[in-house]
C-alpha positions in Angstrom: 29.4 -22.1 3.7 26.4 -24.4 3.6 22.9 -23.6 2.4 20.7 -25.2 4.9 17.3 -24.5 3.3 15.4 -22.2 0.8 11.7 -21.2 1.1 9.7 -19.5 -1.7 6.4 -17.9 -1.5 4.3 -15.6 -3.6 3.4 -12.1 -2.3 1.7 -9.1 -3.7 2.9 -5.5 -3.4 0.5 -2.7 -3.2 2.2 0.7 -3.8 0.6 4.1 -2.8 2.0 7.6 -3.6 0.8 10.0 -1.0 1.4 13.7 -0.5 2.0 14.5 3.2 2.4 17.9 4.8 5.4 16.8 6.9 7.4 14.8 4.4 6.1 15.8 1.0 5.5 13.1 -1.5 6.1 9.6 -0.1 5.6 6.0 -1.2 3.8 3.5 1.1 4.4 -0.2 0.1 2.4 -3.0 1.5 3.6 -6.6 1.0 0.8 -9.2 1.3 1.0 -12.9 1.5 -1.1 -15.3 -0.6 -3.9 -15.0 1.8 -4.0 -11.1 1.5 -2.5 -10.4 5.0 0.0 -7.6 5.3 3.4 -9.1 6.1 5.5 -6.0 5.7 5.2 -2.2 5.2 7.6 0.4 4.1 7.6 4.1 3.9 10.0 5.8 1.4 10.6 9.4 0.4 10.5 10.4 -3.3 14.3 9.6 -3.6 13.6 6.0 -2.4 15.1 6.4 1.0 13.3 4.5 3.8 11.5 6.7 6.3 11.6 5.5 9.9 8.7 7.3 11.5 6.3 5.1 13.4 3.7 7.9 13.9 3.7 8.7 10.2 3.5 5.1 9.4 0.4 4.8 11.6 -1.2 7.9 10.0 -0.6 6.5 6.5 -2.1 3.2 7.4 -5.3 4.8 8.8 -5.5 7.1 5.8 -5.1 4.1 3.4 -7.6 2.0 5.3 -10.2 4.9 5.2 -9.6 5.5 1.4 -10.0 1.8 0.8 -13.2 1.6 2.7 -14.6 4.6 0.9 -13.7 3.0 -2.5 -15.4 -0.2 -1.5 -18.5 1.7 -0.4 -18.6 3.6 -3.7 -18.2 0.4 -5.7 -21.1 -1.2 -3.8 -23.2 1.8 -4.6 -22.3 1.8 -8.2 -20.4 5.1 -7.9 -17.0 3.8 -8.9 -16.2 4.0 -12.6 -15.9 0.7 -14.4 -13.1 0.1 -17.1 -15.7 0.8 -19.8 -16.5 4.2 -18.2 -12.8 5.1 -18.1 -12.2 4.0 -21.7 -15.0 6.3 -22.9 
């Protein structure tokens, strides 16, 4: 056996817990590279088993994108609580 090369990079993982009608509670994981681009996505059930359902994955992605856009819009309009608001 011979190790030919090793590459290391930093990535960020965004984890979302979502309740779905078809699968109940699931976890959606997004792996992002250092530039913030999604490099991998995983759906898992509440027991940690991978879910291989392309249609569900697409629905979850659209839901997360819509929620993220709504959050950005709320933050821009001053409607999203700050850390100080949550602490009080």
